[in-house]
MDTraj code that builds the backbone (N, CA, C; nanometers):
import mdtraj as md
import numpy as np

residues = "UNK UNK UNK UNK UNK UNK UNK UNK UNK UNK UNK UNK UNK UNK UNK UNK UNK UNK UNK UNK UNK UNK UNK UNK UNK UNK UNK UNK UNK UNK UNK UNK UNK UNK UNK UNK UNK UNK UNK UNK UNK UNK UNK UNK UNK UNK UNK UNK UNK UNK UNK UNK UNK UNK UNK UNK UNK UNK UNK UNK UNK UNK UNK UNK UNK UNK UNK UNK UNK UNK UNK UNK UNK UNK UNK UNK UNK UNK UNK UNK UNK UNK UNK UNK UNK UNK UNK UNK UNK UNK UNK UNK UNK UNK UNK UNK UNK UNK UNK UNK UNK UNK UNK UNK UNK UNK UNK UNK UNK UNK UNK UNK UNK UNK UNK UNK UNK UNK UNK UNK UNK UNK UNK UNK UNK UNK UNK UNK UNK UNK UNK UNK UNK UNK UNK UNK UNK UNK UNK UNK UNK UNK UNK UNK UNK UNK UNK UNK UNK UNK UNK UNK UNK UNK UNK UNK UNK UNK UNK UNK UNK UNK UNK UNK UNK UNK UNK UNK UNK UNK UNK UNK UNK UNK UNK UNK UNK UNK UNK UNK UNK UNK UNK UNK UNK UNK UNK UNK UNK UNK UNK UNK UNK UNK UNK UNK UNK UNK UNK UNK UNK UNK UNK UNK UNK UNK UNK UNK UNK UNK UNK UNK UNK UNK UNK UNK UNK UNK UNK UNK UNK UNK UNK UNK UNK".split()
xyz = np.array([
    [17.1294, 9.4321, 5.0171],
    [17.1039, 9.5472, 5.1036],
    [16.9825, 9.6249, 5.0532],
    [16.9436, 9.7262, 5.1279],
    [16.8219, 9.8004, 5.0911],
    [16.8407, 9.8859, 4.9653],
    [16.9654, 9.8951, 4.9157],
    [16.9865, 9.9632, 4.7869],
    [16.9144, 9.8909, 4.6737],
    [16.8840, 9.7619, 4.6972],
    [16.8168, 9.6831, 4.5927],
    [16.6636, 9.6927, 4.6033],
    [16.6158, 9.7782, 4.6955],
    [16.4706, 9.7931, 4.7141],
    [16.4084, 9.8931, 4.6170],
    [16.4921, 9.9759, 4.5533],
    [16.4356, 10.0888, 4.4797],
    [16.3654, 10.0500, 4.3504],
    [16.4024, 9.9347, 4.2923],
    [16.3324, 9.8879, 4.1727],
    [16.1852, 9.8646, 4.2010],
    [16.1573, 9.7898, 4.3087],
    [16.0174, 9.7624, 4.3430],
    [15.9474, 9.8907, 4.3895],
    [16.0223, 9.9791, 4.4569],
    [15.9637, 10.1067, 4.5002],
    [15.9237, 10.1915, 4.3800],
    [16.0047, 10.1854, 4.2731],
    [15.9709, 10.2583, 4.1505],
    [15.8445, 10.2016, 4.0876],
    [15.8301, 10.0691, 4.0933],
    [15.7074, 10.0059, 4.0451],
    [15.5873, 10.0549, 4.1238],
    [15.6040, 10.0643, 4.2567],
    [15.4970, 10.1151, 4.3429],
    [15.4649, 10.2603, 4.3095],
    [15.5712, 10.3411, 4.2892],
    [15.5528, 10.4817, 4.2502],
    [15.4696, 10.4913, 4.1227],
    [15.5066, 10.4109, 4.0234],
    [15.4383, 10.4156, 3.8940],
    [15.2908, 10.3800, 3.9092],
    [15.2616, 10.2738, 3.9839],
    [15.1224, 10.2324, 4.0059],
    [15.0453, 10.3428, 4.0787],
    [15.1072, 10.3994, 4.1846],
    [15.0429, 10.5074, 4.2608],
    [15.0137, 10.6271, 4.1710],
    [15.1129, 10.6644, 4.0890],
    [15.0967, 10.7805, 4.0006],
    [14.9868, 10.7575, 3.8970],
    [14.9818, 10.6362, 3.8400],
    [14.8798, 10.6071, 3.7388],
    [14.7406, 10.6103, 3.8023],
    [14.7273, 10.5549, 3.9233],
    [14.5967, 10.5528, 3.9899],
    [14.5506, 10.6928, 4.0314],
    [14.6401, 10.7685, 4.0994],
    [14.6010, 10.9042, 4.1398],
    [14.5776, 10.9907, 4.0163],
    [14.6621, 10.9727, 3.9146],
    [14.6486, 11.0487, 3.7897],
    [14.5171, 11.0218, 3.7206],
    [14.4741, 10.8961, 3.7235],
    [14.3469, 10.8587, 3.6612],
    [14.2312, 10.9343, 3.7264],
    [14.2319, 10.9396, 3.8604],
    [14.1243, 11.0101, 3.9310],
    [14.1314, 11.1609, 3.9091],
    [14.2539, 11.2145, 3.8954],
    [14.2674, 11.3578, 3.8660],
    [14.2141, 11.3888, 3.7263],
    [14.2448, 11.2992, 3.6306],
    [14.2039, 11.3203, 3.4912],
    [14.0517, 11.3215, 3.4768],
    [13.9831, 11.2556, 3.5701],
    [13.8362, 11.2525, 3.5658],
    [13.7764, 11.3910, 3.5902],
    [13.8525, 11.4787, 3.6582],
    [13.7978, 11.6096, 3.6946],
    [13.8733, 11.7268, 3.6324],
    [13.9833, 11.6971, 3.5626],
    [14.0677, 11.8030, 3.5049],
    [14.0175, 11.8409, 3.3656],
    [14.0302, 11.9691, 3.3303],
    [13.9978, 12.0100, 3.1927],
    [14.1227, 12.0690, 3.1283],
    [14.1566, 12.0218, 3.0084],
    [14.2808, 12.0656, 2.9435],
    [14.2534, 12.1809, 2.8473],
    [14.1965, 12.2879, 2.9006],
    [14.1695, 12.4074, 2.8206],
    [14.2235, 12.5268, 2.8974],
    [14.2926, 12.6190, 2.8281],
    [14.3626, 12.7258, 2.9013],
    [14.2680, 12.8135, 2.9838],
    [14.1418, 12.8228, 2.9446],
    [14.0503, 12.9088, 3.0200],
    [14.0003, 12.8415, 3.1480],
    [14.0083, 12.7088, 3.1544],
    [13.9522, 12.6387, 3.2709],
    [14.0506, 12.5472, 3.3444],
    [14.1723, 12.5266, 3.2906],
    [14.2667, 12.4308, 3.3507],
    [14.2981, 12.4649, 3.4968],
    [14.3387, 12.5888, 3.5218],
    [14.3758, 12.6305, 3.6577],
    [14.2566, 12.6180, 3.7527],
    [14.1395, 12.6620, 3.7045],
    [14.0181, 12.6540, 3.7859],
    [13.9803, 12.5097, 3.8160],
    [14.0029, 12.4205, 3.7185],
    [13.9673, 12.2802, 3.7396],
    [14.0557, 12.2173, 3.8476],
    [14.1826, 12.2622, 3.8555],
    [14.2716, 12.2122, 3.9603],
    [14.2241, 12.2639, 4.0967],
    [14.1844, 12.3917, 4.1015],
    [14.1291, 12.4483, 4.2251],
    [14.0013, 12.3740, 4.2637],
    [13.9197, 12.3430, 4.1632],
    [13.7943, 12.2692, 4.1858],
    [13.8225, 12.1301, 4.2432],
    [13.9264, 12.0626, 4.1886],
    [13.9652, 11.9304, 4.2402],
    [14.0008, 11.9415, 4.3891],
    [14.0795, 12.0440, 4.4239],
    [14.1264, 12.0589, 4.5616],
    [14.0154, 12.1011, 4.6579],
    [13.9174, 12.1783, 4.6081],
    [13.8140, 12.2317, 4.6967],
    [13.6872, 12.1475, 4.7009],
    [13.6423, 12.0993, 4.5849],
    [13.5077, 12.0434, 4.5742],
    [13.5005, 11.8924, 4.5560],
    [13.6061, 11.8312, 4.5021],
    [13.6024, 11.6866, 4.4780],
    [13.6349, 11.6140, 4.6089],
    [13.5634, 11.5054, 4.6374],
    [13.5894, 11.4280, 4.7592],
    [13.7344, 11.3803, 4.7633],
    [13.8075, 11.4228, 4.8651],
    [13.9489, 11.3888, 4.8823],
    [14.0347, 11.4309, 4.7628],
    [13.9873, 11.5271, 4.6827],
    [14.0627, 11.5743, 4.5674],
    [14.1957, 11.6353, 4.6079],
    [14.1943, 11.7120, 4.7197],
    [14.3171, 11.7726, 4.7719],
    [14.4205, 11.6654, 4.8025],
    [14.3752, 11.5530, 4.8598],
    [14.4667, 11.4444, 4.8948],
    [14.5220, 11.3770, 4.7694],
    [14.4331, 11.3522, 4.6720],
    [14.4754, 11.2864, 4.5479],
    [14.5785, 11.3728, 4.4757],
    [14.5517, 11.5041, 4.4712],
    [14.6466, 11.5932, 4.4032],
    [14.7808, 11.5988, 4.4780],
    [14.7757, 11.6100, 4.6103],
    [14.8993, 11.6148, 4.6891],
    [14.9794, 11.4855, 4.6774],
    [14.9089, 11.3725, 4.6751],
    [14.9770, 11.2433, 4.6594],
    [15.0414, 11.2338, 4.5206],
    [14.9716, 11.2853, 4.4199],
    [15.0225, 11.2788, 4.2825],
    [15.1454, 11.3693, 4.2662],
    [15.1362, 11.4908, 4.3194],
    [15.2469, 11.5867, 4.3065],
    [15.3699, 11.5402, 4.3849],
    [15.3492, 11.4994, 4.5100],
    [15.4624, 11.4548, 4.5915],
    [15.5095, 11.3155, 4.5515],
    [15.4178, 11.2349, 4.4979],
    [15.4551, 11.1036, 4.4455],
    [15.5556, 11.1172, 4.3327],
    [15.5404, 11.2232, 4.2520],
    [15.6348, 11.2489, 4.1427],
    [15.7739, 11.2793, 4.1991],
    [15.7790, 11.3574, 4.3085],
    [15.9076, 11.3874, 4.3723],
    [15.9724, 11.2596, 4.4250],
    [15.8920, 11.1762, 4.4893],
    [15.9424, 11.0486, 4.5413],
    [15.9908, 10.9581, 4.4284],
    [15.9185, 10.9620, 4.3160],
    [15.9549, 10.8846, 4.1970],
    [16.0994, 10.9175, 4.1586],
    [16.1313, 11.0482, 4.1519],
    [16.2657, 11.0886, 4.1096],
    [16.3706, 11.0594, 4.2163],
    [16.3344, 11.0740, 4.3441],
    [16.4279, 11.0374, 4.4513],
    [16.4655, 10.8901, 4.4358],
    [16.3629, 10.8055, 4.4165],
    [16.3871, 10.6609, 4.4005],
    [16.4676, 10.6317, 4.2740],
    [16.4359, 10.7036, 4.1650],
    [16.5089, 10.6827, 4.0394],
    [16.6578, 10.7114, 4.0587],
    [16.6893, 10.8250, 4.1229],
    [16.8298, 10.8633, 4.1366],
    [16.9045, 10.7695, 4.2314],
    [16.8366, 10.7202, 4.3359],
    [16.8986, 10.6221, 4.4258],
    [16.9222, 10.4910, 4.3505],
    [16.8246, 10.4516, 4.2700],
    [16.8310, 10.3278, 4.1909],
    [16.9477, 10.3347, 4.0914],
    [16.9623, 10.4506, 4.0255],
    [17.0713, 10.4697, 3.9286],
    [17.2064, 10.4741, 4.0004],
    [17.2113, 10.5432, 4.1162],
    [17.3356, 10.5534, 4.1930],
    [17.3832, 10.4140, 4.2339],
    [17.2904, 10.3313, 4.2807],
    [17.3223, 10.1920, 4.3147],
    [17.3782, 10.1199, 4.1920],
    [17.3113, 10.1386, 4.0764],
    [17.3529, 10.0732, 3.9526],
    [17.4923, 10.1143, 3.9088],
    [17.5239, 10.2438, 3.9227],
    [17.6565, 10.2934, 3.8859],
    [17.7620, 10.2390, 3.9812],
    [17.7326, 10.2436, 4.1109],
    [17.8310, 10.2030, 4.2119],
    [17.8634, 10.0546, 4.2034],
    [17.7592, 9.9720, 4.1819],
    [17.7799, 9.8269, 4.1825],
    [17.7919, 9.7668, 4.0425],
    [17.8120, 9.8521, 3.9409],
    [17.8423, 9.8024, 3.8066],
    [17.7284, 9.7341, 3.7332],
    [17.6049, 9.7767, 3.7600],
    [17.4899, 9.7143, 3.6923],
    [17.4841, 9.7467, 3.5432],
    [17.5642, 9.8465, 3.5007],
    [17.5670, 9.8832, 3.3578],
    [17.6254, 9.7714, 3.2718],
    [17.6798, 9.6690, 3.3352],
    [17.7315, 9.5547, 3.2596],
    [17.6176, 9.4717, 3.2006],
    [17.4978, 9.4832, 3.2592],
    [17.3791, 9.4209, 3.1991],
    [17.3265, 9.5184, 3.0948],
    [17.3842, 9.5113, 2.9737],
    [17.3644, 9.6185, 2.8759],
    [17.2183, 9.6438, 2.8392],
    [17.1426, 9.5361, 2.8095],
    [17.0034, 9.5571, 2.7671],
    [16.9227, 9.6211, 2.8801],
    [16.9363, 9.5646, 3.0005],
    [16.8645, 9.6182, 3.1168],
    [16.8994, 9.7654, 3.1371],
    [17.0299, 9.7948, 3.1293],
    [17.0767, 9.9315, 3.1539],
    [17.0236, 10.0289, 3.0482],
    [17.0318, 9.9896, 2.9210],
    [16.9870, 10.0796, 2.8137],
    [16.8373, 10.1069, 2.8210],
    [16.7589, 10.0045, 2.8566],
    [16.6154, 10.0267, 2.8749],
    [16.5935, 10.1209, 2.9936],
    [16.6765, 10.1050, 3.0971],
    [16.6700, 10.1944, 3.2127],
    [16.6967, 10.3392, 3.1753],
    [16.7942, 10.3614, 3.0871],
    [16.8249, 10.4973, 3.0394],
    [16.7037, 10.5560, 2.9668],
    [16.6424, 10.4742, 2.8797],
    [16.5221, 10.5176, 2.8078],
    [16.4102, 10.5479, 2.9074],
    [16.3966, 10.4633, 3.0111],
    [16.2950, 10.4851, 3.1142],
    [16.3153, 10.6188, 3.1854],
    [16.4413, 10.6505, 3.2194],
    [16.4702, 10.7784, 3.2856],
    [16.4247, 10.8953, 3.1991],
    [16.4613, 10.8910, 3.0693],
    [16.4238, 10.9991, 2.9778],
    [16.2719, 11.0094, 2.9642],
    [16.2047, 10.8941, 2.9553],
    [16.0589, 10.8928, 2.9433],
    [15.9923, 10.9533, 3.0669],
    [16.0402, 10.9123, 3.1861],
    [15.9808, 10.9632, 3.3105],
    [16.0018, 11.1142, 3.3215],
    [16.1197, 11.1622, 3.2769],
    [16.1443, 11.3067, 3.2778],
    [16.0487, 11.3786, 3.1829],
    [16.0221, 11.3170, 3.0680],
    [15.9258, 11.3747, 2.9731],
    [15.7857, 11.3809, 3.0336],
    [15.7445, 11.2697, 3.0947],
    [15.6120, 11.2638, 3.1575],
    [15.5992, 11.3729, 3.2636],
    [15.7030, 11.3855, 3.3485],
    [15.7001, 11.4841, 3.4566],
    [15.6926, 11.6260, 3.4004],
    [15.7671, 11.6506, 3.2933],
    [15.7658, 11.7841, 3.2328],
    [15.6276, 11.8210, 3.1793],
    [15.5671, 11.7323, 3.0992],
    [15.4356, 11.7664, 3.0434],
    [15.3304, 11.7750, 3.1546],
    [15.3489, 11.6952, 3.2613],
    [15.2558, 11.7017, 3.3738],
    [15.2667, 11.8333, 3.4488],
    [15.3886, 11.8860, 3.4589],
    [15.4141, 12.0118, 3.5304],
    [15.3403, 12.1284, 3.4651],
    [15.3185, 12.1178, 3.3347],
    [15.2547, 12.2258, 3.2587],
    [15.1028, 12.2285, 3.2808],
    [15.0441, 12.1144, 3.3164],
    [14.8984, 12.1010, 3.3165],
    [14.8201, 12.1967, 3.4078],
    [14.8684, 12.2289, 3.5308],
    [14.7880, 12.3210, 3.6132],
    [14.7753, 12.4609, 3.5518],
    [14.8620, 12.4936, 3.4549],
    [14.8573, 12.6196, 3.3815],
    [14.8664, 12.7414, 3.4740],
    [14.9554, 12.7288, 3.5738],
    [14.9894, 12.8446, 3.6562],
    [15.1091, 12.9151, 3.5939],
    [15.1645, 13.0142, 3.6628],
    [15.2777, 13.0901, 3.6075],
    [15.3986, 13.0007, 3.5811],
    [15.4281, 12.9116, 3.6766],
    [15.5460, 12.8257, 3.6621],
    [15.5285, 12.7249, 3.5491],
    [15.4034, 12.6772, 3.5296],
    [15.3741, 12.5858, 3.4186],
    [15.4088, 12.6536, 3.2874],
    [15.3626, 12.7786, 3.2760],
    [15.3808, 12.8566, 3.1540],
    [15.5291, 12.8797, 3.1269],
    [15.5995, 12.9189, 3.2351],
    [15.7433, 12.9439, 3.2240],
    [15.8174, 12.8162, 3.1840],
    [15.7849, 12.7030, 3.2518],
    [15.8504, 12.5751, 3.2231],
    [15.8302, 12.5338, 3.0786],
    [15.7052, 12.5435, 3.0322],
    [15.6727, 12.5050, 2.8946],
    [15.7509, 12.5906, 2.7955],
    [15.7559, 12.7210, 2.8217],
    [15.8234, 12.8135, 2.7307],
    [15.9737, 12.7856, 2.7258],
    [16.0360, 12.7753, 2.8439],
    [16.1811, 12.7574, 2.8518],
    [16.2256, 12.6250, 2.7894],
    [16.1621, 12.5152, 2.8293],
    [16.2078, 12.3833, 2.7843],
    [16.1841, 12.3639, 2.6347],
    [16.0663, 12.4041, 2.5856],
    [16.0386, 12.3853, 2.4428],
    [16.1286, 12.4764, 2.3589],
    [16.1641, 12.5930, 2.4140],
    [16.2508, 12.6860, 2.3415],
    [16.3916, 12.6313, 2.3205],
    [16.4320, 12.5319, 2.4004],
    [16.5636, 12.4701, 2.3821],
    [16.5765, 12.4115, 2.2418],
    [16.4629, 12.3683, 2.1853],
    [16.4646, 12.3085, 2.0519],
    [16.4995, 12.4098, 1.9436],
    [16.4857, 12.5398, 1.9754],
    [16.5191, 12.6426, 1.8761],
    [16.6695, 12.6464, 1.8498],
    [16.7482, 12.5776, 1.9352],
    [16.8936, 12.5716, 1.9159],
    [16.9322, 12.4730, 1.8055],
    [16.8386, 12.3898, 1.7606],
    [16.8664, 12.2971, 1.6503],
    [16.8900, 12.3796, 1.5240],
    [17.0049, 12.3603, 1.4559],
    [17.0339, 12.4421, 1.3378],
    [16.9284, 12.4262, 1.2282],
    [16.9055, 12.5338, 1.1557],
    [16.8190, 12.5390, 1.0378],
    [16.6710, 12.5165, 1.0675],
    [16.6369, 12.4055, 1.1360],
    [16.4961, 12.3732, 1.1532],
    [16.4436, 12.3985, 1.2948],
    [16.5270, 12.4624, 1.3792],
    [16.4900, 12.4853, 1.5188],
    [16.3585, 12.5582, 1.5379],
    [16.3444, 12.6742, 1.4709],
    [16.2223, 12.7551, 1.4854],
    [16.0985, 12.6774, 1.4434],
    [16.1116, 12.6074, 1.3313],
    [16.0005, 12.5291, 1.2784],
    [15.9603, 12.4200, 1.3787],
    [16.0627, 12.3579, 1.4392],
    [16.0412, 12.2501, 1.5353],
    [15.9636, 12.3000, 1.6573],
    [16.0045, 12.4172, 1.7095],
    [15.9392, 12.4753, 1.8271],
    [15.7923, 12.5062, 1.7968],
    [15.7679, 12.5683, 1.6812],
    [15.6301, 12.6022, 1.6446],
    [15.5462, 12.4767, 1.6219],
    [15.6101, 12.3716, 1.5742],
    [15.5403, 12.2446, 1.5521],
    [15.4956, 12.1835, 1.6855],
    [15.5882, 12.1911, 1.7863],
    [15.5537, 12.1366, 1.9183],
    [15.4483, 12.2227, 1.9876],
    [15.4602, 12.3562, 1.9719],
    [15.3628, 12.4474, 2.0324],
    [15.2245, 12.4354, 1.9674],
    [15.2236, 12.4021, 1.8389],
    [15.0978, 12.4030, 1.7645],
    [15.0538, 12.5450, 1.7336],
    [15.1507, 12.6371, 1.7259],
    [15.1196, 12.7776, 1.6967],
    [15.2438, 12.8621, 1.7167],
    [15.2239, 12.9935, 1.7331],
    [15.3385, 13.0849, 1.7445],
    [15.3756, 13.1147, 1.8894],
    [15.3036, 13.0561, 1.9833],
    [15.3373, 13.0707, 2.1250],
    [15.2805, 12.9511, 2.2010],
    [15.3165, 12.9405, 2.3283],
    [15.2569, 12.8369, 2.4127],
    [15.1106, 12.8748, 2.4311],
    [15.0209, 12.7914, 2.3814],
    [14.8794, 12.8283, 2.3780],
    [14.7924, 12.7060, 2.4059],
    [14.6648, 12.7169, 2.3741],
    [14.5701, 12.6095, 2.4043],
    [14.6097, 12.4763, 2.3404],
    [14.6571, 12.4823, 2.2148],
    [14.6980, 12.3598, 2.1451],
    [14.8097, 12.2890, 2.2222],
    [14.9015, 12.3690, 2.2792],
    [15.0135, 12.3130, 2.3557],
    [14.9620, 12.2387, 2.4785],
    [14.8726, 12.3032, 2.5524],
    [14.8192, 12.2422, 2.6745],
    [14.7448, 12.1123, 2.6442],
    [14.6620, 12.1158, 2.5398],
    [14.5818, 11.9981, 2.5040],
    [14.6707, 11.8796, 2.4691],
    [14.7739, 11.9036, 2.3864],
    [14.8618, 11.7922, 2.3475],
    [14.9466, 11.7449, 2.4646],
    [14.9851, 11.8370, 2.5530],
    [15.0632, 11.7967, 2.6699],
    [14.9809, 11.7055, 2.7609],
    [14.8513, 11.7348, 2.7730],
    [14.7641, 11.6478, 2.8530],
    [14.7542, 11.5096, 2.7887],
    [14.7410, 11.5080, 2.6560],
    [14.7342, 11.3803, 2.5831],
    [14.8616, 11.2985, 2.6061],
    [14.9786, 11.3660, 2.5975],
    [15.1066, 11.2975, 2.6200],
    [15.1173, 11.2481, 2.7644],
    [15.0721, 11.3334, 2.8585],
    [15.0844, 11.2996, 3.0001],
    [14.9973, 11.1790, 3.0357],
    [14.8888, 11.1628, 2.9622],
    [14.8010, 11.0474, 2.9847],
    [14.8593, 10.9210, 2.9208],
    [14.9183, 10.9368, 2.8031],
    [14.9651, 10.8215, 2.7255],
    [15.0987, 10.7647, 2.7749],
    [15.1965, 10.8533, 2.7964],
    [15.3339, 10.8100, 2.8232],
    [15.3524, 10.7169, 2.9438],
    [15.2801, 10.7383, 3.0565],
    [15.2997, 10.6465, 3.1697],
    [15.2734, 10.5000, 3.1358],
    [15.1822, 10.4751, 3.0420],
    [15.1545, 10.3371, 3.0031],
    [15.2710, 10.2805, 2.9208],
    [15.3362, 10.3690, 2.8435],
    [15.4566, 10.3281, 2.7702],
    [15.5694, 10.3011, 2.8709],
    [15.5771, 10.3852, 2.9754],
    [15.6750, 10.3632, 3.0826],
    [15.6512, 10.2266, 3.1479],
    [15.5249, 10.1935, 3.1736],
    [15.4914, 10.0643, 3.2352],
    [15.5349, 9.9480, 3.1456],
    [15.5110, 9.9618, 3.0151],
    [15.5510, 9.8572, 2.9196],
    [15.7030, 9.8416, 2.9173],
    [15.7743, 9.9555, 2.9180],
    [15.9207, 9.9521, 2.9187],
    [15.9733, 9.8902, 3.0486],
    [15.9041, 9.9176, 3.1602],
    [15.9459, 9.8620, 3.2892],
    [15.9354, 9.7093, 3.2878],
    [15.8322, 9.6577, 3.2200],
    [15.8175, 9.5122, 3.2069],
    [15.9343, 9.4552, 3.1251],
    [15.9724, 9.5260, 3.0173],
    [16.0892, 9.4847, 2.9377],
    [16.2170, 9.4889, 3.0220],
    [16.2296, 9.5949, 3.1020],
    [16.3424, 9.6143, 3.1931],
    [16.3571, 9.4900, 3.2825],
    [16.2440, 9.4441, 3.3378],
    [16.2433, 9.3243, 3.4229],
    [16.2747, 9.1979, 3.3436],
    [16.2181, 9.1911, 3.2230],
    [16.2381, 9.0746, 3.1366],
    [16.3873, 9.0518, 3.1108],
    [16.4569, 9.1597, 3.0740],
    [16.6002, 9.1478, 3.0449],
    [16.6816, 9.1246, 3.1726],
    [16.6364, 9.1830, 3.2846],
    [16.7057, 9.1594, 3.4116],
    [16.6986, 9.0114, 3.4488],
    [16.5826, 8.9489, 3.4221],
    [16.5636, 8.8082, 3.4575],
    [16.6436, 8.7134, 3.3680],
    [16.6942, 8.7656, 3.2557],
    [16.7815, 8.6841, 3.1702],
    [16.9154, 8.6581, 3.2394],
    [16.9611, 8.7565, 3.3179],
    [17.0933, 8.7467, 3.3813],
    [17.0827, 8.7271, 3.5321],
    [16.9810, 8.7842, 3.5927],
    [16.9750, 8.7933, 3.7382],
    [17.0488, 8.9182, 3.7829],
    [17.0229, 8.9637, 3.9046],
    [17.0853, 9.0857, 3.9547],
    [17.2214, 9.0540, 4.0159],
    [17.2926, 9.1589, 4.0568],
    [17.4200, 9.1374, 4.1264],
    [17.3996, 9.1615, 4.2759],
    [17.5087, 9.1730, 4.3506],
    [17.4988, 9.1933, 4.4956],
    [17.6154, 9.2800, 4.5430],
    [17.6110, 9.3283, 4.6681],
    [17.7161, 9.4212, 4.7135],
    [17.8563, 9.3616, 4.7051],
    [17.8703, 9.2284, 4.7200],
    [18.0032, 9.1663, 4.7160],
    [18.0538, 9.1520, 4.5728],
    [17.9627, 9.1577, 4.4754],
    [18.0008, 9.1417, 4.3359],
    [18.0357, 8.9981, 4.3008],
    [17.9968, 8.9037, 4.3862],
    [18.0272, 8.7623, 4.3625],
    [17.9054, 8.6901, 4.3063],
    [17.9272, 8.5724, 4.2488],
    [17.8170, 8.4926, 4.1959],
    [17.7272, 8.4471, 4.3110],
    [17.5980, 8.4733, 4.2991],
    [17.5083, 8.4441, 4.4112],
    [17.4216, 8.3206, 4.3877],
    [17.4555, 8.2401, 4.2850],
    [17.3750, 8.1206, 4.2555],
    [17.3603, 8.0295, 4.3780],
    [17.4699, 8.0135, 4.4533],
    [17.4693, 7.9220, 4.5681],
    [17.3835, 7.9747, 4.6831],
    [17.3594, 8.1062, 4.6843],
    [17.2873, 8.1674, 4.7968],
    [17.1413, 8.1964, 4.7652],
    [17.0918, 8.1459, 4.6526],
    [16.9566, 8.1833, 4.6105],
    [16.8502, 8.1287, 4.7064],
    [16.7508, 8.2139, 4.7349],
    [16.6405, 8.1768, 4.8239],
    [16.5091, 8.2075, 4.7528],
    [16.3976, 8.1478, 4.7974],
    [16.2690, 8.1725, 4.7301],
    [16.2296, 8.3198, 4.7371],
    [16.1692, 8.3693, 4.6287],
    [16.1268, 8.5096, 4.6274],
    [16.0266, 8.5357, 4.7396],
    [15.9287, 8.4437, 4.7513],
    [15.8312, 8.4550, 4.8601],
    [15.8650, 8.3515, 4.9662],
    [15.8720, 8.3819, 5.0928],
    [15.8345, 8.5085, 5.1550],
    [15.9476, 8.6094, 5.1669],
    [16.0718, 8.5714, 5.1347],
    [16.1856, 8.6566, 5.1702],
    [16.1827, 8.7933, 5.1021],
    [16.1892, 8.7946, 4.9687],
    [16.1973, 8.9228, 4.8989],
    [16.0626, 8.9939, 4.8948],
    [15.9537, 8.9166, 4.8944],
    [15.8216, 8.9804, 4.8921],
    [15.8001, 9.0621, 5.0205],
    [15.8452, 9.0080, 5.1349],
    [15.8315, 9.0828, 5.2601],
    [15.9317, 9.1973, 5.2675],
    [16.0484, 9.1758, 5.2100],
    [16.1480, 9.2837, 5.2055],
    [16.0917, 9.4014, 5.1249],
    [16.0296, 9.3697, 5.0092],
    [15.9670, 9.4734, 4.9267],
    [15.8532, 9.5411, 5.0021],
    [15.7717, 9.4598, 5.0699],
    [15.6560, 9.5108, 5.1435],
    [15.6996, 9.6081, 5.2527],
    [15.8114, 9.5769, 5.3176],
    [15.8667, 9.6643, 5.4212],
    [15.9054, 9.7994, 5.3604],
    [15.9705, 9.7941, 5.2427],
    [16.0054, 9.9171, 5.1712],
    [15.8811, 9.9963, 5.1334],
    [15.7771, 9.9242, 5.0852],
    [15.6509, 9.9890, 5.0474],
    [15.5933, 10.0652, 5.1665],
    [15.5934, 10.0008, 5.2846],
    [15.5352, 10.0623, 5.4031],
    [15.6093, 10.1906, 5.4392],
    [15.7417, 10.1852, 5.4359],
    [15.8213, 10.3036, 5.4700],
    [15.7940, 10.4167, 5.3711],
    [15.7952, 10.3841, 5.2403],
    [15.7775, 10.4904, 5.1416],
    [15.6362, 10.5480, 5.1442],
    [15.5352, 10.4621, 5.1540],
    [15.3974, 10.5115, 5.1576],
    [15.3732, 10.5957, 5.2824],
    [15.4355, 10.5573, 5.3935],
    [15.4236, 10.6361, 5.5163],
    [15.4858, 10.7743, 5.4957],
    [15.6074, 10.7766, 5.4394],
    [15.6766, 10.9039, 5.4148],
    [15.5964, 10.9913, 5.3183],
    [15.5451, 10.9307, 5.2116],
    [15.4668, 11.0042, 5.1118],
    [15.3391, 11.0600, 5.1732],
    [15.2701, 10.9782, 5.2525],
    [15.1456, 11.0219, 5.3159],
    [15.1728, 11.1356, 5.4137],
    [15.2772, 11.1224, 5.4949],
    [15.3117, 11.2285, 5.5903],
    [15.3414, 11.3589, 5.5171],
    [15.4176, 11.3487, 5.4079],
    [15.4527, 11.4676, 5.3303],
    [15.3279, 11.5306, 5.2682],
    [15.2430, 11.4468, 5.2078],
    [15.1231, 11.4964, 5.1400],
    [15.0246, 11.5591, 5.2395],
    [15.0232, 11.5089, 5.3637],
    [14.9273, 11.5596, 5.4621],
    [14.9797, 11.6800, 5.5401],
    [15.1096, 11.6791, 5.5747],
    [15.1609, 11.7835, 5.6630],
    [15.2383, 11.8938, 5.5909],
    [15.3152, 11.8573, 5.4865],
    [15.3957, 11.9571, 5.4152],
    [15.3776, 11.9412, 5.2643],
    [15.2528, 11.9571, 5.2156],
    [15.2249, 11.9234, 5.0753],
    [15.3012, 12.0081, 4.9738],
    [15.3413, 12.1313, 5.0130],
    [15.4066, 12.2203, 4.9165],
    [15.5572, 12.2296, 4.9360],
    [15.6117, 12.1450, 5.0228],
    [15.7544, 12.1512, 5.0548],
    [15.8419, 12.1319, 4.9314],
    [15.8070, 12.0343, 4.8458],
    [15.8905, 11.9996, 4.7312],
    [15.8578, 12.0811, 4.6069],
    [15.7392, 12.1443, 4.6037],
    [15.6965, 12.2014, 4.4769],
    [15.6808, 12.3516, 4.4751],
    [15.6848, 12.4148, 4.5919],
    [15.6396, 12.5538, 4.5975],
    [15.7547, 12.6475, 4.6347],
])
top = md.Topology()
chain = top.add_chain()
for i, resn in enumerate(residues, 1):
    res = top.add_residue(resn, chain, resSeq=i)
    for name in ("N", "CA", "C"):
        top.add_atom(name, md.element.get_by_symbol(name[0]), res)
traj = md.Trajectory(xyz[None], top)
């Protein structure tokens, strides 16, 4: 069923995010005095910068929608029995949440500042070394330029680690094969990946890219503002 489409959709999300992110990084400056202005500059002055930013921001929302549907399918149909695949998936979820968090801070608006302060402050709950840990992550005594610079570095680096983990996720999945809604052995029903599953994936891609494009063009701030 189409519940099995979300893995490939997540791959598409990741590729889209890395590509749009790459073009954004070409024009973004990770300095507290210019970060916000550079985002405004991307939206106003860069060719199709507004579109790239809207696709990147809403693409992140779609990424999480797909992740939660993918996990819900996995929980419902018992995919956690594929232990290696599942555990890598758990790590992937945590990594993607980390990437999204550090990315949220980059525009350096009020909400970025608040998010960075609140989430990093959670580490102060660690006994004995909490305060030290928070200051270590901040790179100072408050959320400041050092924080923004390192968050940009993490936001650039981590998606490639996510991509590597996703390849491992697939590698371990291919050791066992996936399951199906009936929960029965599907060896007897196996069909060639191409054209059957490749077109099934392509159909999913078309629907998601259409939805993402419509959202980015008509209601760009619906999910974020």
